[in-house]
C-alpha positions as CSV (number, residue, x, y, z in Angstrom):
1,M,21.6,102.9,84.2
2,K,22.4,99.4,83.0
3,K,25.8,100.5,81.7
4,I,26.6,102.0,85.1
5,T,25.5,98.8,86.9
6,K,27.6,96.7,84.5
7,Y,30.6,99.0,84.9
8,I,30.3,98.8,88.8
9,R,30.1,94.9,88.6
10,G,33.1,94.7,86.3
11,N,35.1,97.1,88.5
12,V,34.0,96.3,92.0
13,I,37.5,96.6,93.6
14,G,38.1,99.9,91.7
15,V,34.7,101.4,92.7
16,A,35.2,100.2,96.3
17,I,38.6,101.6,96.5
18,C,37.4,104.9,95.1
19,L,34.6,105.0,97.7
20,V,36.9,104.1,100.5
21,S,39.5,106.6,99.2
22,T,36.9,109.4,99.0
23,L,35.9,108.6,102.6
24,L,39.5,108.6,103.8
25,V,40.1,111.9,102.0
26,L,37.0,113.4,103.6
27,N,38.1,111.9,106.9
28,A,41.6,113.4,106.5
29,V,40.2,116.9,105.6
30,L,37.7,116.9,108.5
31,M,40.2,115.4,110.9
32,Y,42.7,118.1,109.8
33,R,40.2,120.8,110.4
34,N,39.2,119.3,113.7
35,N,42.7,118.9,114.8
36,E,43.4,122.5,113.9
37,A,40.4,123.5,116.2
38,I,41.6,121.2,118.9
39,E,45.2,122.6,118.7
40,K,43.9,126.1,118.5
41,N,41.6,125.7,121.5
42,S,44.3,123.9,123.4
43,A,46.7,126.8,122.8
44,I,44.0,129.3,123.9
45,K,43.4,127.3,127.1
46,Q,47.2,127.1,127.7
47,D,47.7,130.9,127.1
48,A,44.8,131.7,129.5
49,D,46.3,129.5,132.2
50,T,49.7,131.1,131.6
51,M,48.2,134.6,131.7
52,V,46.5,133.8,135.1
53,K,49.9,132.5,136.4
54,D,51.7,135.6,135.1
55,V,49.2,137.9,136.9
56,E,49.8,135.9,140.2
57,V,53.6,136.4,139.7
58,L,53.0,140.1,140.2
59,T,51.9,139.3,143.8
60,T,55.1,137.4,144.3
61,Y,57.2,140.4,143.1
62,L,55.3,142.6,145.5
63,N,56.0,140.2,148.4
64,N,59.7,140.1,147.4
65,I,60.0,143.9,147.5
66,D,58.2,144.3,150.7
67,L,60.1,141.5,152.6
68,G,63.4,142.5,151.3
69,V,63.1,146.1,152.2
70,R,61.8,145.2,155.7
71,A,64.6,142.7,156.2
72,Y,67.2,145.2,155.1
73,G,65.9,147.8,157.5
74,L,66.3,145.4,160.4
75,I,69.7,143.9,159.8
76,R,71.3,146.2,157.2
77,N,72.5,143.2,155.2
78,H,72.7,143.9,151.4
79,E,72.1,140.2,150.6
80,M,68.5,140.9,151.9
81,M,68.0,143.3,149.1
82,V,68.7,140.7,146.3
83,P,65.0,139.5,146.0
84,T,63.9,143.1,146.0
85,L,66.4,144.2,143.3
86,N,65.4,141.2,141.1
87,A,61.8,141.9,141.4
88,I,62.3,145.6,140.5
89,K,64.4,144.4,137.5
90,Y,61.8,142.0,136.1
91,I,58.5,143.9,136.9
92,P,58.7,146.3,133.8
93,T,59.5,143.3,131.5
94,H,56.6,141.3,133.0
95,F,54.1,144.1,132.6
96,K,55.2,144.6,129.1
97,S,54.7,140.8,128.3
98,I,51.3,140.7,129.8
99,E,50.2,143.9,128.0
100,E,51.3,142.6,124.6
101,R,49.3,139.3,125.0
102,L,46.2,141.1,126.3
103,V,46.3,143.6,123.4
104,K,46.5,140.6,120.9
105,E,43.5,139.0,122.7
106,G,41.5,142.3,122.4
107,Y,41.5,143.2,126.1
108,D,41.3,146.8,127.4
109,V,44.7,147.3,129.1
110,S,44.1,150.7,130.6
111,G,43.6,149.1,134.1
112,L,46.9,147.2,133.6
113,K,48.7,150.5,132.8
114,E,47.3,152.1,135.9
115,L,48.5,149.0,137.9
116,Q,51.9,149.3,136.4
117,E,52.1,153.0,137.5
118,V,51.0,152.0,141.0
119,Y,53.9,149.5,141.1
120,R,56.3,152.1,139.9
121,E,55.2,154.4,142.7
122,Y,55.6,151.5,145.2
123,V,59.1,150.8,144.1
124,D,60.0,154.5,144.4
125,F,58.6,154.4,148.0
126,N,60.5,151.4,149.0
127,M,63.7,152.8,147.6
128,K,63.2,155.8,149.8
129,M,62.8,153.5,152.7
130,V,66.1,152.0,151.9
131,E,67.6,155.4,151.9
132,M,66.2,156.1,155.3
133,A,67.7,152.8,156.5
134,D,71.1,153.8,155.1
135,L,70.8,157.2,156.9
136,D,70.1,155.3,160.1
137,S,66.8,157.2,160.3
138,M,64.8,154.3,161.8
139,K,62.0,156.5,162.9
140,A,61.3,157.6,159.4
141,F,61.7,154.1,158.2
142,N,59.2,152.7,160.8
143,R,56.9,155.5,159.9
144,M,57.0,154.6,156.2
145,V,56.5,150.9,157.1
146,S,53.5,151.7,159.2
147,Q,51.8,153.4,156.1
148,D,51.6,149.7,154.7
149,K,51.7,150.8,151.0
150,G,52.1,147.3,150.1
151,M,48.6,146.4,151.2
152,T,47.2,149.1,148.9
153,V,49.2,147.8,145.9
154,W,48.2,144.2,146.7
155,T,44.6,145.2,146.8
156,R,44.8,147.0,143.5
157,T,46.6,144.0,142.0
158,Q,43.9,141.6,143.2
159,E,41.2,143.9,141.7
160,I,42.8,144.4,138.2
161,G,44.3,140.9,138.2
162,G,41.0,139.4,139.1
163,K,39.4,141.0,136.1
164,I,42.1,139.7,133.8
165,S,41.8,136.2,135.3
166,E,38.0,136.2,134.7
167,F,38.6,137.3,131.2
168,E,41.1,134.5,130.6
169,K,38.9,132.0,132.4
170,E,36.0,132.8,130.1
171,K,38.3,132.3,127.1
172,S,39.4,129.0,128.5
173,V,35.9,127.7,129.1
174,T,34.9,128.7,125.5
175,A,38.1,126.9,124.1
176,Q,37.3,123.8,126.2
177,A,33.7,123.7,124.8
178,S,35.1,124.1,121.3
179,Y,37.7,121.4,122.0
180,K,35.0,118.9,123.1
181,S,32.9,119.7,120.1
182,A,35.9,119.0,117.8
183,V,36.6,115.7,119.5
184,R,32.9,114.7,119.3
185,N,32.8,115.5,115.5
186,N,35.9,113.2,115.1
187,L,34.1,110.4,116.8
188,Y,31.0,110.8,114.6
189,L,33.2,110.9,111.5
190,Q,35.1,107.7,112.5
191,F,31.8,105.9,113.1
192,F,30.4,106.9,109.7
193,I,33.6,105.6,108.1
194,V,33.4,102.3,109.9
195,L,29.8,102.0,108.9
196,I,30.5,102.5,105.2
197,G,34.0,101.0,105.1
198,I,33.2,97.5,106.5
199,P,30.7,96.5,103.8
200,T,33.0,97.9,101.2
201,L,36.0,96.0,102.5
202,F,33.8,92.8,102.5
203,L,33.2,93.4,98.8
204,I,36.8,93.9,98.1
205,L,37.7,90.6,100.0
206,V,35.2,88.7,98.0
207,K,36.6,90.0,94.7
208,M,40.2,89.4,95.8
209,K,39.3,85.8,96.6
210,N,37.9,85.3,93.1
211,D,40.9,87.0,91.6
212,N,43.4,84.9,93.6
213,R,43.1,81.8,91.4
214,G,43.8,83.7,88.2
215,R,46.7,85.5,89.9
216,Q,48.2,82.2,91.0
217,K,48.1,80.9,87.5
218,L,49.6,84.2,86.2
219,L,52.4,84.1,88.7
220,T,53.1,80.4,87.8
221,E,53.5,81.4,84.2
222,L,55.7,84.3,85.3
223,E,58.0,81.8,87.1
224,D,58.2,79.6,84.0
225,N,59.2,82.5,81.9
226,N,61.5,83.8,84.5
227,R,63.4,80.4,84.4
228,K,63.3,80.4,80.7
229,Y,64.5,84.0,80.0
230,V,66.2,85.2,83.2
231,F,67.7,82.3,85.3
232,D,66.9,78.7,85.7
233,P,68.4,77.2,89.0
234,G,67.8,73.7,87.6
235,T,65.5,72.7,90.4
236,A,61.7,71.8,90.4
237,V,59.1,74.6,91.0
238,Q,58.2,74.2,94.7
239,F,56.6,77.4,95.9
240,Q,54.1,77.5,98.8
241,D,52.6,80.9,98.1
242,Q,52.4,83.7,95.7
243,Q,54.8,86.0,97.7
244,E,57.5,83.4,97.3
245,L,57.1,83.4,93.6
246,I,57.3,87.2,93.4
247,E,60.3,87.3,95.7
248,N,62.1,84.8,93.6
249,S,61.3,86.8,90.5
250,I,62.5,90.0,92.2
251,R,65.7,88.3,93.5
252,N,66.6,87.2,90.0
253,L,66.1,90.8,88.7
254,Q,68.2,92.0,91.6
255,H,70.9,89.6,90.7
256,A,70.8,90.8,87.1
257,S,70.9,94.4,88.3
258,E,73.8,93.8,90.7
259,F,75.7,91.8,88.0
260,I,75.2,94.5,85.5
261,E,76.3,97.2,87.9
262,H,79.4,95.3,88.7
263,I,80.3,94.9,85.1
264,A,79.5,98.6,84.4
265,G,81.9,99.5,87.2
266,G,84.7,97.5,85.7
267,N,84.5,94.4,88.0
268,Y,84.8,91.6,85.6
269,T,85.4,89.0,88.3
270,A,81.7,89.3,89.4
271,E,79.6,86.1,89.5
272,W,76.0,85.5,88.9
273,K,74.7,84.2,92.2
274,D,73.5,80.6,92.2
275,L,75.0,80.1,88.7
276,S,77.2,76.9,88.8
277,E,78.6,74.3,86.5
278,K,75.5,72.1,87.2
279,N,73.0,74.6,85.8
280,K,75.3,76.5,83.4
281,A,74.2,74.4,80.4
282,I,70.5,75.1,80.8
283,N,71.2,78.9,81.0
284,E,73.0,79.3,77.7
285,T,70.2,81.3,76.3
286,S,68.9,82.9,79.4
287,L,69.8,86.4,80.7
288,A,72.2,85.0,83.2
289,G,74.1,83.0,80.6
290,R,74.2,86.0,78.1
291,L,75.4,88.4,80.7
292,T,78.1,86.0,81.8
293,R,79.3,85.7,78.2
294,M,79.3,89.4,77.9
295,R,81.3,89.7,81.1
296,D,83.9,87.3,79.7
297,Q,84.1,89.3,76.5
298,L,84.5,92.6,78.2
299,K,87.2,91.1,80.5
300,H,89.1,89.8,77.5
301,M,88.8,93.3,75.9
302,K,89.9,95.0,79.1
303,L,93.0,92.7,79.4
304,E,93.8,93.4,75.8
305,E,93.5,97.2,76.4
306,E,95.6,97.0,79.4
307,A,98.2,95.0,77.6
308,R,98.2,97.5,74.8
309,L,98.6,100.5,77.1
310,W,101.3,98.7,79.0
311,S,103.1,97.9,75.8
312,N,102.8,101.5,74.4
313,E,104.0,103.0,77.7
314,G,106.9,100.6,77.7
315,L,107.8,101.3,74.1
316,T,107.7,105.0,74.8
317,K,110.1,104.6,77.7
318,I,112.5,102.3,76.0
319,S,112.5,104.7,73.0
320,E,113.4,107.6,75.3
321,T,116.1,105.5,77.0
322,V,117.6,104.6,73.5
323,R,117.4,108.2,72.4
324,N,119.2,109.5,75.5
325,H,122.1,106.9,75.4
326,Q,122.5,106.0,71.7
327,N,126.0,107.5,71.5
328,D,127.5,105.1,74.1
329,L,127.2,101.4,73.6
330,A,128.2,100.5,77.2
331,V,125.7,103.0,78.8
332,L,123.0,102.1,76.3
333,S,123.4,98.3,77.0
334,N,123.2,98.8,80.7
335,E,120.2,101.1,80.6
336,V,118.3,98.8,78.2
337,V,118.9,95.7,80.3
338,R,118.0,97.4,83.5
339,F,114.8,98.9,82.2
340,L,113.5,95.8,80.3
341,T,114.2,93.5,83.2
342,K,112.3,95.6,85.7
343,Y,109.5,96.5,83.3
344,M,108.9,92.8,82.4
345,G,108.7,92.0,86.1
346,A,111.8,89.7,85.7
347,Q,114.6,89.0,88.0
348,Q,117.5,88.6,85.6
349,G,118.5,90.0,82.3
350,G,121.4,90.0,79.9
351,L,122.2,91.6,76.6
352,F,124.5,90.0,74.0
353,V,125.5,92.4,71.2
354,L,126.7,91.0,67.7
355,K,130.4,91.7,67.1
356,S,133.0,90.3,64.7
357,D,136.8,89.9,64.5
358,D,139.0,89.3,61.5
359,K,137.6,85.8,61.0
360,N,134.1,85.3,62.5
361,Q,131.1,87.0,64.1
362,Y,130.3,86.3,67.8
363,L,127.9,87.6,70.5
364,E,129.5,89.5,73.5
365,L,127.7,90.1,76.8
366,T,127.7,93.9,77.1
367,A,125.4,94.3,80.1
368,C,123.6,92.1,82.6
369,H,121.2,92.7,85.5
370,A,121.0,90.7,88.7
371,Y,122.8,87.7,87.2
372,D,125.0,85.5,89.3
373,R,128.7,85.9,88.3
374,K,129.1,82.2,87.8
375,K,126.4,82.4,85.0
376,F,128.6,84.3,82.6
377,V,132.3,83.4,83.2
378,E,132.7,83.5,79.4
379,R,131.4,86.8,78.0
380,R,131.8,85.7,74.4
381,I,129.3,83.3,72.8
382,D,129.9,81.9,69.3
383,I,127.1,81.7,66.8
384,G,125.0,78.6,67.2
385,V,126.5,77.7,70.6
386,G,124.1,77.3,73.5
387,L,120.6,78.7,73.7
388,V,121.7,82.3,73.0
389,G,123.8,81.3,70.0
390,Q,121.1,78.9,68.6
391,T,118.4,81.7,68.9
392,F,120.6,84.0,66.9
393,L,121.1,81.3,64.3
394,E,117.4,80.6,64.1
395,G,116.2,84.2,64.3
396,E,113.1,83.3,66.4
397,T,112.1,83.9,70.0
398,T,112.9,81.1,72.5
399,M,110.8,80.7,75.7
400,L,111.7,78.0,78.2
401,T,109.3,77.0,81.0
402,K,111.3,73.9,82.0
403,I,114.7,75.2,82.9
404,P,117.6,72.7,82.7
405,Q,119.2,72.1,86.1
406,G,122.0,74.5,86.8
407,Y,121.3,76.8,83.9
408,T,120.8,79.7,86.1
409,Y,119.6,80.6,89.6
410,I,117.7,83.6,91.1
411,T,119.1,84.5,94.4
412,S,117.8,86.5,97.3
413,G,118.5,86.9,101.0
414,M,116.5,83.8,101.6
415,G,118.5,81.6,99.2
416,E,118.4,80.5,95.5
417,A,115.5,79.4,93.2
418,T,115.4,78.1,89.7
419,P,113.5,80.6,87.4
420,G,110.1,79.5,86.1
421,C,110.6,80.9,82.7
422,V,113.6,82.1,80.5
423,L,112.8,84.3,77.5
424,I,115.5,84.7,74.7
425,V,114.6,87.3,72.0
426,P,116.7,88.3,69.0
427,M,116.7,92.0,68.5
428,K,116.1,92.7,64.8
429,Y,116.0,95.7,62.6
430,N,115.2,95.4,58.9
431,D,115.5,91.6,59.3
432,T,119.0,92.0,60.6
433,I,119.8,90.7,64.1
434,E,121.9,93.1,66.1
435,A,121.7,91.6,69.5
436,I,120.1,88.9,71.7
437,I,118.4,89.6,75.1
438,E,117.8,87.0,77.7
439,I,115.3,87.6,80.5
440,A,114.6,85.2,83.4
441,G,111.7,85.3,85.8
442,L,109.9,83.3,88.4
443,E,106.6,83.5,86.5
444,K,105.8,82.5,82.9
445,F,105.7,85.6,80.6
446,E,102.5,86.5,78.9
447,K,102.0,86.7,75.1
448,H,101.8,90.5,75.2
449,Q,105.1,90.7,77.2
450,V,106.8,88.6,74.6
451,A,105.4,90.8,71.8
452,F,106.5,93.9,73.7
453,L,110.0,92.7,74.1
454,E,110.2,91.7,70.4
455,K,109.0,95.2,69.5
456,A,111.3,96.8,72.0
457,G,114.1,94.9,70.3
458,E,113.5,96.8,67.1
459,F,114.2,100.1,68.8
460,V,117.3,98.7,70.4
461,A,118.6,97.1,67.3
462,S,118.0,100.3,65.4
463,A,120.1,102.2,68.0
464,L,122.8,99.5,67.9
465,Q,123.1,99.9,64.1
466,G,123.4,103.6,64.7
467,V,126.1,103.1,67.3
468,R,127.9,100.7,65.0
469,T,127.7,103.1,62.1
470,T,128.9,105.9,64.4
471,E,131.8,103.9,65.5
472,K,132.6,103.1,61.9
473,M,132.4,106.8,61.1
474,K,134.6,107.6,64.0
475,S,137.2,105.0,62.9
476,L,137.1,106.2,59.3
477,L,137.5,109.8,60.5
478,E,140.4,108.9,62.7
479,T,142.0,107.0,59.8
480,S,141.5,109.9,57.4
481,Q,142.9,112.3,60.0
482,R,145.9,110.0,60.6
483,Q,146.6,109.7,56.8
484,A,146.3,113.4,56.4
485,A,148.8,114.0,59.1
486,E,151.1,111.5,57.5
487,M,150.7,113.1,54.1
488,R,151.5,116.5,55.7
489,A,154.6,115.0,57.2
490,T,155.7,113.4,53.9
491,E,155.1,116.7,52.0
492,E,157.2,118.5,54.6
493,E,160.0,115.9,54.2
494,L,159.7,116.2,50.3
495,R,160.0,120.0,50.5
496,Q,163.0,119.8,52.7
497,N,164.6,117.3,50.3
498,M,163.9,119.6,47.4
499,E,165.4,122.5,49.1
500,E,168.5,120.4,49.9
501,L,168.6,119.2,46.3
502,I,168.4,122.8,44.9
503,A,171.1,123.9,47.3
504,T,173.2,121.0,46.2
505,Q,172.6,121.8,42.5
506,E,173.5,125.5,43.1
507,A,176.7,124.5,44.8
508,M,177.7,122.2,42.0
509,A,176.9,124.9,39.5
510,R,179.1,127.4,41.2
511,K,181.9,124.8,41.5
512,H,181.6,123.9,37.8
513,A,181.7,127.6,36.8
514,E,184.8,128.1,38.9
515,E,186.6,125.2,37.4
516,E,185.6,126.4,33.9
517,Y,186.9,129.9,34.3
518,V,190.1,128.7,36.0
519,H,190.6,126.4,33.1
520,Q,190.2,129.2,30.5
521,G,192.7,131.4,32.4
522,K,190.5,134.2,33.4
523,S,191.5,136.6,36.1
524,S,190.2,136.4,39.6
525,Q,188.3,139.6,39.0
526,E,186.3,138.0,36.2
527,L,185.9,134.9,38.3
528,L,184.4,137.0,41.2
529,H,182.2,138.8,38.7
530,T,181.1,135.5,37.3
531,R,180.3,134.1,40.8
532,Y,178.4,137.2,41.7
533,T,176.3,136.8,38.6
534,I,175.5,133.1,39.5
535,D,174.6,134.0,43.0
536,N,172.1,136.6,41.7
């Protein structure tokens, strides 16, 4: 018993809450059951009232039939039959509806069926009256009217309908009594709950007042830890009530949740609310400071990844461009300059390819994009001359952000403007510079853009070496073919000379033989024989 008493004293609020909860549950259950009884009794009363009205509607149908037929017989206007026909149409459905509900209520419907048969006979009687009127047999019509069948039907309706109404009224009275009983039970239950609940609530209030001081201290410590580990606004603690302390703690957690949600969604421009330069130093080790540093790191990583993807995509495209046009230097130069200028977001670009004459090497402008014609009057640049020539000599990238006056202009329909940055990159392959590309734009180029252009230069330089090698091979092939043709011509000339020499020798031999035979005094026959022999 002592243990129970001690437990109750130590858990006053818990016990009180359990007691009140039990009473509330009991109240809910009983109220639910009482409400069910109230709703059920209310529905019974409503059904009873509806049934009484439906029985009374039968009398209305009876009057409509009687008045419609009488009016038709007097003035022969078919519009007078509309109420009659409507009543005849709805009477069977109405009887069926009443019968179904009475069967559910356990009422003997034999009388109702008898009444329905009376109505059917009455309808047939009235339709015969209409036939008499149509045949202009007013005597027969008046004789049938004088029988006053409607009065008989009305009397029967009142008799059977009265019984049904009495039955329904009894149900309604019973339901009303049950309804009042349920309401009375609800009142008793509410009174009991109030009687038990007020002392219980008083105990809870006393306990809550005693606990309030400890809670205030706890919340103050919570605020101190909140400032230490979550966010410190850098202001003094000035809270008027506990709710303000709790709301501030929740607000900081909401800020943290929103900040994390923004970062998780890829929004690295999100800011921690209330974090400023004034309180940034005191939040270095708090959650706000750590999340801010994490955001900056993720932002840096995202920018690096975007730059990497941008560079890879560009290298893929420049590689495809080089591969598609590597057999034609002019087309290759134009496509490379056009692509790189647009992909870099620049406004001007020019490509200077290394060439040589019999004496020196030089750079020749082979393609340009959006340059003013005045910029490159001279298409040839000697090594070491100007920024382009100096970049080739040094072999390192040159980027100018302070452009000399008159160096170049970016023109548009609105006028001219000096570019904000000029980038000159040597295009190397195997440490051999094959060309220089110059790009000019309004904005300063980023580091990853410069690295991309240098890497793209390797592809272009490799292609230029291939083009140069191809041109050399074509030149050697043409030289070889020309020399072969010359050798064939020389051989033909030598062959002809040999043939002429042989013919000359043969002629000289014949002449020498003739002279020798003549000298020796031989006959002409022998001479002819000798000539024949020589010829063969």
